N, C-alpha and C positions, 0 to 999 in steps of 0.2 A: 646145569647148563654147561656147555663146552664152547670154546672159541676156536674158530677156524680161520686161518690166514688165507685170504684170496691172493693167489700168486699171479703175477703177470706172466702168461705162458709164452712159449717160444712163438715168435711172430713170423717165422720164415727164415730161410737161410741168410746168413750174414747180417741179421738184425739183432742188435745188442740192447736196444733201448726203445722206448716209445713215449710219446707225449700224451698225457691224459687230456682229452678234449671236452668230455661231457659225462657227468655222472647221471645214469638213468634212474638210480635209486638214491634216496636221501637217508640219512641216519634215522633209524627207527622203522624204516620200511621193511615189510616182509618180502622174502625172496624165495622163489621156488627153484628147485634143482634144474639146471640147464637154462635158467632165465638170464638174459643179458643184464649186466649190472652197470657196465661202464663202457664208454667209447674211447678208443685210443687211436693214435695216428703214428705211423713210422714214416721214414723217408721212402717207403715202398707203397703203402696203401693204408686206408682207414679200415678199422674193423671193431667189432664188439667183443667184450670178454664176458662169457657166461659164468655163473656160479655152479660148481660141481655139487653143491649141497643146498639143502633147504634151511632157512633160518631167518634171522633178523640182522640187518646191517647195523652194527653198533659203533663202528669207527671207520672213518676215511683217512687213510694214511697219505696218499698222493692226491693233492688237490688239482683242480683244473689248471692246465698249463705246466704242471710239474712234469719233469722227465724221470721216468722210472726205468730201472734196469730189468731185463728179462730175468725171471727167477726171484725178484724181490716182492715182498708183500705190499699190496696197495690198499688193502682194506681188511677189516676184521668182521666176520659173520658169526653171530651167536647161534649155536645149534642145540638141539635137545641132547641130553646125555651128560655124563660126569667127566670131569677132567678136561684138559686142554687138548684139542684135536690138532694133530700135526698135518700141515698141508702136504700133499704129495710132492715129492721132489720134482722140480721143474727141469726140463732139459736145458743143458748149458747152451747159451747162445753162441753162435759162431760169428766171429768178427770177419769183416770183408777181407779177402785174401790180400789186397794191397796194404792192409793195415795190421795184419796179424803177425806177431812174432813167431818164431819156431816154438814147438811144444816145450822144449827145454827152457827157453827163455821165458815163456808164459808161466811155467811152473815156478821159476825163480821169482818172478814178479809177484805171483799170488801168495807166496810164503813169506814175503817181506813183512817185518813187524813195523807198526806205525811209530817208530822211534825216530829221534832226531838223527839225521845222517848228514854227511858232508854235502854241501850244495855246490861244490866245485864242478866245473865242466867235466862230464864223463861219469859223475856219481849216479847211483841208482835212483830211480824215481820211486817215491813211497806213496802209500795209500792215503795218508793224511799229513798235511803240512799247513802250518799257520791256521789250524782250526778248520781247514777245508778238505773235504774228501775228494779223491780222484778215482774214477772208475777204471777198471782194467782196460777198457777201450781207449779212454783218454790217455792213459799212461803209455799204451802201446803206440798210439799215434804220435805222441810227443817223442818217444824213443826213436821211432822211425824217422822223424823230421829233425833229430838232433837237438831237441829242446831239453835243456837241463832243468834241474829242480827250481833254481832261482828264477829262470825265465818262465817256467810253468806257473810259479806262484804269482808272477806279475801279470798274467793274462786275466782280463776281466771275465767273470763268469756270469752267465745268464740263467743258470739253473737254480734249483731250490737251495737256499742258504748260500748263494753265491758260487755254487758249483760250476766248474768248467765242463761244458758239454762238447760233443763232437762238432756241433755247429760253431762253437766258440773257437775251437782249434782251426777249423777251415777258414773262418773269418779272419783270424789272426794271421794265418799264412798268406791269405789273399791281400792283406793290408801291407805286406812286405816285412812283417816282423819288426815294426817300427818301435814297439814298446821295449824300452831298455830294461834289461835284467839287472837286478841289484848287484852291485860290485861285490866280488869275493875278496875278503880280507884274509891276510895270512901273516903270522908272526915271523915267518922265514923270509929272508931276503930273496928277491926274485932275480933270476938271471936275465940279462938283457934279451929282449925278444928278437928273434931273427927278422931280418928285413923281408917283408912280404910285398908282393905286387898289390897295387891299389885294388880294393874290393870293387866288385861290380856295383854300379849304382842301383839303389833300392827303388822299388816301384813307388812312384809318387802318389801321395794321397789323392783320392778323388776330389776334384774341385767342388766347392760349395755352390749350389745352384740357388739363385734367388728367383722364386716364381714371379712371373709377370702378371699383370692385370688380366683376369679371366682364366688364368691357368687352373687346371683341376689337379688336386693332389690325390693320388690313388695309392693306398697302402697295399703292398703285396699280401696276398693271402698265404696261408701256411705252405701250401703245395708249391706255389711259385717261388717262395724263398728256398725251399728244399731243392727245386730244380736249378735255381741260380747257383746254389752252393755246389751241387753235383756237377754242373757244367764247368765252373771255375776250377774245381778240384781235378776234373779230367784233363783240362788243358795244362794245368800245372804238373800233372803226373806223367802224361804221355806226350812225347814230341810227335805231333800229327803230320802225316803225309797223306795226300790224296791222289789216287790214280783214276783215270777216266777211260771208258770205252763207250762206243755207240753200238747197240745191238739192233739187229733187224728183227722186228717182232711181227712181220707180216704173216707168217704161217700161223702164229699163235692167235693173232687178232681174227683171222679168217676162221680158224677152228672154233674159237670161242663164240663168234657170231653165229656160226652154224649149229652149235651144240648147247648154248646156254639155256634155251627153252626146254629141250629134252632132258638136260642134266638136272634142272630144277624139278621137272615133272617126275623123274625117276628117283632122285635122291632127296628131294625136299630142301635142297641147298642152292643158293646162288653161287655160281662160279665166278670169281674175280681174278685179276691178274696176280694178286698177292701170293696165294698158295702156289701158283705156277712158278713165279720167280723164286719163292722159298724152296721149291723142289730143286731148282737148278743150283741154288746156293748149297744145299745139302750134298748134292752130287760133287760139287767142287771142293767142299770141305773134306770129303772122303779122299779126293785126289791130293789135297794139300792140307793134311791134318795139323800142321804147325800154325795154321790160322786159328784153330780151335784151342787156344791156350790162354793162360793168365800168368802174370808176373808176380812173384812174391819175393821181394828183396833181390837177391842175385840168382834165384832159381826160377825155372819155367815149369808151370803145371800144365801138362798136356791132358786135356779132358777126354775121357772115354765117351761120354754121352754128347750128342749134338742137340743142344737146347737153344732154339732160335727165338729171340725176342722180336716183337713187332711193335714199333712205335705207333701209338694210337692217340689221336687228338680227342680231348674231352669237350663237352659243350661249354665248359667254363673257359676254354682256350688253353688250358694246361695240357700237359703231356704225360702219358703213362706207358709203360712197356710191359705188357703181359708176355708170358713165355710159353711157347709150344715145347713141352718137355719130350725128350726122346723123339725128336721130329724125324730122324732117319728111319724110324720103324713104321712110319705112317705112309699110306698110299696117297695119291693126289686127292682122293675123296676124303681120307682121314685128315689131311692137312686143311682141306676146305672147311670141314666141319669144325676143326679146332680153331681156325682163324675166325670164322663167322661167330662162333660161340664166345671167344675171348673179346672180340670187338664189340659185340652186343652188350656183354656184361660190363665192359669198361665204360661204355656210354651211360650205363645205369648205376655206376659205382657199386657193382656187385662182385668185384673180384676178391678172391681170397689171398692172404699174404703170400702163400707158397706159389701162387700163379704169377707173381710179379718179381720173382727172385730165381736165381740159379741159371740165368741165361749164359750161354757161352759165345754167342754171336748175335748181332742185331740187324734187322732189315727195317728201313724206314722208307715209306713211299711218298716222296715229295710231289710226285706227279698227281696225287689226289687233289692238290691245290693249284694245278695248272703250271707248276714249275718244271722246267725242262732239265734243271741241273741243281745240285746242292752239294755242300761240303759238310757232311754230318760230323758231330763230335762223338767220340768213342764213349760207349756206355760202360764205365768202369765196373768191375775189374777185367772186362774183356779187352782184347787188343785190336779189334777191327769192327767196322760197321759199314753197311752198304746202303746207299740211297738210290732208289729207282725214280727216274724222272717221268714226265708225261710222255705218252706215246703220240708222236706227231707224224702226220703225213708229209713227206718231202721227196723231191726228186733225188734219185741215187743211181750210181753206175751199177748195173747188174751184168755179171758174166754169164753168157749163154754159149751153147755150142756154135752158134752162128757168129759169135763175137760180142763185144761189149755193147750195152744199150742203156739208155736212160729210161727209168721206170719210176712210178710213184710207189714208195715203200713206207711202211709204218716203222719209224725209228724211235729208239729210247736210249737215253744216256744212263749209264750206271756209274756212280761215284763211289769209290772205295777208300775210306779213311782208315789208316792203320798206325799202330804204335811202332815208331821207328827204332825203339830200343830193341825189339825182338823180331820185327818184320821188316826186312829190307825191301827195296824197290822192286827187285826181281820177283820175290814171292808175292808181294802185294799186287804187282801188275799182272803176273801170270794168273793169279787167282781170279781177279775180276774179268780177265779175258776168257778164262775157262767158263765162268758163269754165262757170259755172252754166247760162247760156242754151244753150250747146252741149250740155250733158248733158241738159237738159230737152227739147231738140229731137230726141232720139234717135228714129231710125226703127224702130218695133217690127217692121217687116217686113224689116229689113236681112238680106242674105244672109251666110252664114257662110263 
């Protein structure tokens, strides 16, 4: 007999770890090659991990609710044959751009030995301290946020054996870093500290709420907790600014009403406003490519591909953002097929990990819920997001050769939230205005 390590595979771009949610096989069960063995969940999507070999499950390494790193062994499968079988090397997970150090810094972190080092501010973060292991992702986030070893050791961990996870770091930062780090002692006399300005007040702890009679206590599900962490992290990372324009959608509404039946008959697809708005966004990104960027430390990553995320509501009330990859290479029909396919599979929880990662810009359609306006939160590590409101009939001034007149028009607000670290008001405002101009310039005789 030989033993094979079942490795947690790469779960998509920027995913470094996953939570084990359910074992589909028990110790002693027989497993066929390519048969699903365990269900895992990331902050992107839920998925199943199949076994690449046939055999018997003899050991479960990561139990339910454990957080496992990509590339780590999560179970042992006994197979036919002699000697210990080596698992194929797993692809190295890529950390989110906003949290990843430079390659040189990452190499330095990875080659550190787990020996005792100075815990003074500015010291290097180590893999193991006080009997607790720190993953590369956690150490990278701590370094980015200026958390030294002593402060990191003081953060409560919710992972296996008290490990600190990404969620623990986010929760700690959201709490205002109230946990006091252990004092650093030194045998050398300390020079008097220079006089500094009074520090900014820290965020007050959330007040304790006492439920009243008849109140219902609802525990957040896993996805809602991840969404909450993601939203808090985005607001803490990016200074948000939102610009608004109102687009005249009359030509598009009339064209769609006249062609939606024949479009579906010809192509087998329903044409909605989402791919039409997405097409205008893609054109505007080509005009203003500095919207299609991400920030990593003090550098700006200008993306070559235009991958447009589309926020989709799930039946549970939660939100997921599938991504149309290389959207600029698709026609209106191609965008329609991609949007419909992703939306349908999102509702059926059938998305793949790679289909909810890698976005460079996001569109959310708040008009679906009858809202005329919204101020969306940026989907990190992107730097901008657009919300399309409901299309509403209203009186408007229309310029004609005979003079101005009042007419009933179909109007829609576009809200553009952007990261003011790298997108100034001029760029953010011109971009959303250009999207509106492309929509208003719609050809009413466009072929389907």
